[in-house]
N, C-alpha and C positions, 0 to 999 in steps of 0.2 A: 420816542423810546430812547433814542440816543442821548438826548438832553437828561432823561432820567438817570442813565448810567455814568453822565460825566461828573456827578457830584461825586465827591469823595467821601462816602458815608457807608459804613459796613451793613446798615440795615437795606441798602439797595440791593443786597444779596438775596433778601427775602423775594425782591421782584424776579430775580434771576431763578430763583426756585419755582415760582408761579409759572414762568415762561417754560420751564423745562417739563413741568407737570403737564401743560397744556399740549405740547408737542407731542410728549412720551405717551400720553393717556390711552390714544388709540392702541398702542402696542401691548398694553395691559388688558385692554377690554378684548381685544382680538390678538391673542398672542401667537407671534410668529413660531413656525415650526423649528424643532431642535436643529441646530447646526453640527457640523461634526467636530468642530472644536469643543463645543460645549459637551457633546457626548464623550469625548475623550478626558476631559476634566471630571465629568461625572464618575466614569468607570474607573479611573486612576483614585480618585476620592474614596470609592466604595472598598477597593483594595486596600488602601492605606487604612481605613477605618477598620477593616478586617484584622488588621495587625501584621499585614504582609509587609515584608522589607523591601523598600524600593530599590531597583536595579536587580538585586538578587532573587527576589520573590515576583518582581513585576518587570518585565522586560520591556522597557520604554525610555524615551530620552526626555521626558518632561523635566523641567526644573524642580530640584528638591523642595524649594521653599512653595512652589505652586502645587506640588503633590501633597505636602503637609497640610496646606491651607485648604485644598479641596477635602481631605480627609475630615478637617474640622467642620467644614460645611456640611459634609455628608452626616456626620454625628448630630448636627442641629436641625437640619431641613430634610434629610433623605434625598429622594429624587425629584424634589419640588423645583419646577423650572420657574415658577413665580415668585418664589423667595429668592433665587437666584439672580432674576432680573430686578428684583427690588433694591438688592444689594449693589448689583451693578450700577442702577440709577443713582444710589447715595454716593458710590466712588465717582462717578462722573460730575455730580454736582459739586463735590468737595474738590475735586481736581479743577474744575472750571473757576470756583471761588479762589483756590490758591493762586491760580496764575494772575488774577487781577490783583490780588494782595501782593504778590511778589512783584510785579512790575511797578505797582504804586511805591512801594518800600524801597526800591532800588531806583526810584525818580527815572525811570527809563522814558517817559514822555515829558512833553512840554508842560503837561497838567497830570495831577494825580486824579486817575479815573478808573472805573470798573468797566470800561468798555471792553477790555481783553476778555474779562470773563463772559461777557454777552458774546462776542464774537466765537470764543471758544466753544460755548454751549450750543451754539448754531451749527457750526462746522462739524461737530462731534456727531450730529444727527444725519450726516450725508447719506448713511446706510443703516439699516435697521440691526444689522448684527454688531454693532458698537455697542449696544445693550446686551452685552454677553460678559459673565463672570469669568473671563479667561486670563491666563498667565500675562498676556501682552497688556491687558488693562492694568492689572495689578501692578506690573514693572514698570508701567508708565508713570505711575504716582511717585516711585522711587527716581526716576529720571528727572521729574520736575524738582525733586529736592536737590537733586545734583546740580541743577541748572541755577537755582538759587544760591548755592554755594560757590558756583562759578561767578556769578555776578559779584559776590562778595569779594573774591580774589580781582577781578577787574577794577572793582570800585578803589581807588588808591587809598582812600581812609580806613580801609579795613582788610588787613592782609595778615590774619592769625594763622597759626599753624592748625587749630582745629578745624577751620573752615576748608582747607585743602585736603586734610585727611578725610573729613566727612565726604568731600566730593567723590573722593576714590571710593568710599565705603558705600555710599548710595548707589553708585554705578555697579559696584559689585552685588549688592542685595537684588537690584534691578536684573542682573544676568541670571541670579539664581532662580528667578521667576520664569525669564525667558531669555536664553543664552545669548541670542543675537543682540542683546542690547549691551554686550560688553564692548561693542565697538565705539560707544560713547567715549571709552577710556582714551584711545589714541585721540578722538576728537577733541577731548578736554585738554590733553597734551598740546595739542597742536596750538589751539586758542590761548593757552596759557603762555606757550613759547613767543607767540605773536604780539600779544597784547600786555604781557607782564614782564618785568625784568627779576624773576625768581632766581635765586641760586639754586644748584642742582638738588640741595637737601630738601627743598619744597617739593621738587618732582618725586623725589624718593618718598617722601611722605604720601603722595597721591598714589603710588603704586603700592605702597605698603597698606593703604586704606583699602585698595581693590583685592590685595592677594589675602589679607587676614581671613574673611568670611570663606573663600576657598579652601584656605588651610584648615579651617576649623571642620568645614565639610569633610574634607579627606581624612581628617582625624577620626570623625564620627565613624564613618564608614568603615575605615582600618579597625577600629575597636569592634566593630559588628562582624568583622572578617568578609567584608564584602567590597574591599577597596578596587579589587581587580574588575568586578562588576560594574562598579561606579564608573570607573575609568572607561571601560568599553562601551557602556550603555548611555553616558551622559556627555562626557567631553569629547570622545572621538566622533560620534555621529553630528554633534552640533557643531564641528568645526568643517564638516562638509558642506558642500554648495547645493547638496540635494533638495529640490522644492517641490512640494505639492501645490498645484496652482487649483484653487477652488472655485475661480472666477476668470474669465478671458479679459484679455487687455482691451477689447472693446468696451466691455461692460464696465471696466475701471475707468475709462474715459468718460463714459456717460456720468458716472457718479461724481469724478474728478473734476471734469471741465470746469464748473463754475468757481470752486475755490481756487483753480489755478489761474482762471481769468482774474478774479480779484487780486490774487498774489502779483501778477504781472503788472497789473495798473498800479498796485501800491508800491512796488519797486520803482516803477517809471516815475510816480508821484514824488517819492523820497528823494529821488535823484535830481529831481528838479526845483522842488518847492521846500523842501524842510530846511529849517534853521535849527540845528542841533548843536549842543556844546560837544566839546571834544570827548567827554566821558559818554555822552549818549550816542556820538558817533561810533566809538569803540563797541557799545552795546549792539548796534545796528550791525556792525560787521561780525561781530561774534555770532550773533544769531543766525547770520547768514551761512557761516561755517557750520553751525550746529544744525541747520536745516539740511545742509548738503549730507552730514553724518546721518540724519534722520532717513535720508532715502538710501543712504548706502548700507544701512543695517538691513534692509530688505533682502539684499543678496545673502544673508546668513540666516534669515528667517526659514523655518522649516515648511511654511505654508504661507501663500499668498491669498489673502481675502481683504476685503475693505477694511476690517478692524486692524489689519497689520499696518496700516497707514496712520493711526492715531497719535503716533510719536511725532508726525509732522505738525500735527494741529497746533501745538504751542508756537511754533514760528510763524504759522500763518496768521495766527491772532495777534502776534506782535506788529508784523508788518502791515497788515489791514488797519490795526488801530491808529498806527502812525499815518496812513495815508487819510483816514478819516479825520484826524485832528489837523491836518495840514489844508483841508478844504475849507475855503474861505466862507463860502455860501452854506451855512449850517442845514437849510432846508435840503440841499443836495446831498450833504452827508446822512441826514434823516432818511432821505428816499432811498439811497445806497443800502442802508441798514436793513430797509424793509424788504427791497428786492432780494438781497441776501438770505433773509430769513424765510420768505415766503417761497422763493424759487429752490432753497435747499430742502425744504419740508415737502413741497409739492415733488420734486424728484425722487426723493427718498420713498415716499409713499407710492408713487407710479412705479417705481422700480420694483418695490416689494411685491406689488400685486400684478406685475408682469405686462403694465402697460406702456412701458417703453424697452428698449433694446438692451435691458440688463438680465441675463440668465444666471439665477441662483441654484440651477438644477444640481450642480456639484457639490454645493455648500449645504443643501439641507438632506438630513438623513431620510433616507427612504424606508418605508414600512418592509419588514421581513416577515412574512406570513408562512415561510416554508417550515418553520420551526415552532409553531403554536404548541402550547402545552407543555413545555420544558421549562426549567428554571436556570439552569447554568449551562452555559454554551461556551465554546471555542471556535473561533474562524481561523483556519490555517491559510489567510489571504489578506488583502488590504482592506476588504470591505469590512467595515466594523458595525454596520447598521444591524447586525444581529444582536448587539448590545444595547439596543434601544429599548428592548422589552425584555431582555435576559441579562442576567449577571454574569460577568466574566468568571471562568472557571481555568485555573492553571496561570502560570506567570505569562504565557506567550502572547501579550497584547498586540505589540508592535512588530508586525509581520516583516518589515524590512530588516529588523535586528534579528527576530527569531529565525528567518529563513535561513541564515548561516547555520543553526543548529541542525535543523530539518534537513538540510542539505547534505549533510556530512555523518550518515547512519554510522558509518565504518569506524567512526571515532568514539573510543570508549567514553569521553567526556561527554559527547552529545548524547549518548544512549543514555547515561546516568541522569542528566538534565531531563531529558524527557520523561524519564521513568519517574523521578521524584516529582516533577512538575505536574504530571497527571495523577499519580498515586495520592500524593497530599491534598490536592483540590480538584477532584475528578468531574468534568463536566458530563452533563446528560448527552448532550450531543456534540459532534465535532464535525464540522463543515469542512472537507478536505476534498476540493475539486481535483487536485492534481495527485491525489493518494500519496501524499508525504509521508503519512504515518504507517504505511505498509511494511517498509523495511525494518522500522521500529518495532512493529508487533511481531515480526518474526525472530528478533533478538529478545524481546520482553514476554515471555509467555504469560505472565500475569495480566497484562494489558490485553493480549489477544483473547484472553478468557473473558475479559470484561466487555468487550466491543463487538458489534456486528456491523458489517458494511451494509447501507441501504442507499442505494443511488450515489449522491455525493457527500453523504454523511456516514458517520461512524455513530451508531446509537449504543448507549449503555445498556446492556442486558440487565433484565429484571432479577431481583435476588433470586427466584425460585427456578431460574434459567441456569 
């Protein structure tokens, strides 16, 4: 298999597609349960498709490009998870193909090869939830485009203004999908300062490329008279270090032990065996810094799950490919690839079906049977599983952000927001374990006449009542 991908022939990518189809086919035959990030993307897409204004009428910290993209997907496919998984599969294939093309074009190795595409395709399968059409997956595509432009800047024969501007632009677009990806901007700056001799004007171009999409975004929401909501619910929360952990550290070690082992072996072999040109040495050093920032960006991620680590995979593919190419005995390299492939696939499937010590319990959306028979619901808590079978009513989706509104019933602005949010989009049932809605009902007679308390729920009264 390794010999097949060593040949610099674009048609070899068809073989990559066949491998991906084979290893992912069981996930399409026996589809995994919906994950919380998938449910969040689905709900946000539905609200955007309804014509609701992001942040002003949807209280959430999702990236605007991700929200608008999910709205478009909802228009095309509705709640079909199969369609979303197929699209995610296509995105993964093109990312894997681009990694190989990029490294070959930039002469990153001693020979032009599509081995990085193979390694990327193998490593991306380390957990089943990587087959999810989430903001992180889409943002990673723009990070790969940014990495391509970073290589252009390091390569001495190509230092054009548009490449460094595009570098900042692609990082900016990635951050509008998943804000934590903004951390690649200081990463790119540090790499350029160390490995290039650019004048200050070029660094200014990089920063301008990053700022322009955000200024355009601010202008759009300013014209919609929702700039303050955009600032309050997008920028401020995403700059905090609050993290939701969907998987334990022990489970992550189970899933990541093999890739980390191959990474350490690869770094050791590169240090001892590699014979690289000065330019290739700079690329190796640059990719190491890039990998460090790939790990650092996790501190700004709003949730930690296996798919959060996909930004590290391009760096792993780079170093593992280098190690495979310096192995003198090709048979040993071939066996190593087969071990990586078979072990990764086995661990992934064993983890999915609970056969090893990986617990996906917090990641999988649980069934909510307490609200069967209703269409629109609202949960005044952090458990969004209620939206798996019901659509969201009212803007209050992200409870961490909405809680500030419901905790201040004495504020006139909070009362107005609750009144307008529920009246304009009334839910059939409101789950309110801590009775946060009660003080607002005392201040808003219209809402008090609409709902009656039933255990932990407020149920909408029928019209004849």
